[in-house]
C-alpha positions in Angstrom: -4.0 -7.6 34.3 -6.7 -5.0 34.4 -4.7 -2.9 31.8 -5.4 -5.6 29.2 -9.1 -4.9 29.5 -8.3 -1.4 28.1 -5.4 -2.2 25.7 -7.0 -5.1 23.8 -10.2 -3.1 22.7 -8.1 0.0 22.0 -5.7 -2.0 19.8 -8.6 -3.7 18.0 -10.2 -0.3 17.5 -7.0 1.2 16.0 -6.6 -1.8 13.7 -10.2 -1.4 12.6 -9.6 2.3 11.9 -6.5 1.4 9.8 -8.4 -1.2 7.9 -11.3 1.2 7.2 -8.8 3.8 6.0 -7.1 1.3 3.7 -10.5 0.3 2.1 -11.4 4.0 1.8 -8.1 4.7 0.0 -8.6 1.7 -2.3 -12.2 2.8 -3.2 -11.0 6.4 -4.0 -8.1 5.2 -6.2 -5.4 6.7 -4.0 -3.0 4.0 -5.1 -3.4 4.5 -8.9 -0.2 5.7 -10.7 -1.3 6.8 -14.2 2.0 8.7 -14.8 4.2 5.9 -13.7 3.6 3.7 -16.7 4.0 6.6 -19.1 7.4 7.5 -17.5 8.5 3.9 -17.1 8.1 3.1 -20.8 10.6 5.9 -21.7 13.2 4.8 -19.2 16.2 2.7 -20.3 16.5 1.3 -16.8 13.9 -1.5 -17.5 15.1 -2.4 -21.0 17.2 -5.4 -20.0 15.8 -8.9 -19.7 15.4 -10.4 -16.2 18.2 -12.9 -16.7 20.7 -10.1 -17.4 21.1 -10.6 -21.1 20.5 -7.6 -23.3 
C-alpha cells in the first residue's frame, strides 16, 4: 500500500509533463501541415463523393 504513495504522484507528474508537452507543441505549430492541402488537391484519391457515386 505504501507503493501507491509513490506511484500516484509519479503518474500525475508524468501526465502533467505530457500535457505541457502537448500545449507546447500546439503553441509552436508542430501539428500544422501546409504541404498536405497542396498535395491533397492534386490527388485523385479524394475526387469521389462520400456516398460512392462519381
